[in-house]
N, C-alpha and C positions, 0 to 999 in steps of 0.2 A: 690320644684316647680313642679315636675312631678305629685304629688298628686293633686295639684290645676288644672293642665291641664286635668287630668283624670276626676276630678269632673265637670269641665266646659264641657267637652265632653259628659259626662253622662247627665247633666242637659239640654243640648241643643239638645237632641234627640227628634224625633217626638213624641214618646210615653210619654216622660217626659213633653213635651210641652202640649200635649192634656190633660194629667192628671192635670197639673197645671191650665189649663183653667177651667176644671171642678171643681177643688178645689176652684179656685177663685170665681166662680159663687155660689158655696155652702156656702163659707165663707161670701160672700156678702149678701146672703139671710139670714143667721144666724144673721149677724150684723144688717140688716134692721129690722128683727122681734124683736130682742132684744131691739133695740133702740126704736121701736114703743111701746114696753112694758114699758120701763123705762119712756118714755115721757107721755104715757097714764096714768100711775099711779102717775105722778108728781115727780118721783124720780130723774129726770135729766132734763136738758135743752139741746137743740140741739146747739152745738157750731158753726157748719158750717152755715153761714147766708143763703146760697142758699138752703140748706136742711131745715133750720128753716122756710123759706118762703114756701117750699113745704109742710111741716107739718102743717102750718097755713091753708092750703087748705084741711086738713084732713089726717088721717093716710094712707088711700088708695092711695092718691096722692103722699104722701111721699114715700111709699114703691114702687109704680110704677116708680116714678122718679129715685129712688136709683137703682133699678134693671135695668131700661132702660139705665142709664148712664154707668153702669159697663158693660152691655151687648154690648153697642156700642164700648167700649174700647176693649172688648174681640173680637168682630167682626173685629176691625181694626188689632189687633195682629194676628188673624187667617188669614186675607187677606195678611199680609206681613210675614207669617210664614217661608217663604223660606230664610229670613234673620236671621242669627245666633243671632244678637242683639235682634230681636223680641222674639226669643225663650228663650233667657236668661232674658229678661225683666220680664217674668212671676215670676221669683224667688223672687225678692224683693217685688213684689206686693202680692204674697201669704204670704210671711213673715209678711208684714204689716197687712194684714187681719187676719192672725193667731194671731198676737199680740193683735189686737182689739178684736177678738173673745175671747181670753184668758182673756182680761180685763173684758169683759161682765161676763164670768163665775166666775172669781175671785171676782168681785164686788157682784154678786149674793150670792156666798158662804159667803163673808164677812157680807152681810146684814142678811143672815140666822143665822149666828153665833152671830149677834148683835155687831160686831166690826166696821162696816162701816154704815154710814148714807147716806141720799140722797145727790146727787151732785147738788142740786138746790142752 
C-alpha cells in the first residue's frame, strides 16, 4: 500500500502535473493530425458524431475544434490545480491519449506491413 501512496504523491506534484498537461496537449495534437490524415485518405471514418460534424466543415475546422476543446479542459484543470484531484485527473487522461496515439501508430505499421486494411 505504501508503494501506491508514494506513486500518488509523486503523480500529484506540480512538476508532474505540468508535464502531464504538456503531454496531453502534444498527444491531442498528434491524435488530431493522425485522424485528419486517416479521414482525408478515406482510410477511416470519425466515430464521434460531434467531431464528424466538425470534419464535415473541413479538416481545419476539425483540428481547430479538437485542439480548442482539449485546451479548454487543460485550462480548467490548470485553474483548479490546487486540488489534488485535478492534479491526479491528468494521469488517466494522458493514458487514454497515449492509448489512442499508440493505436494510430500501430494501425499505420499494420497498414505498411499489409496486415491491416482501412477502418471504413
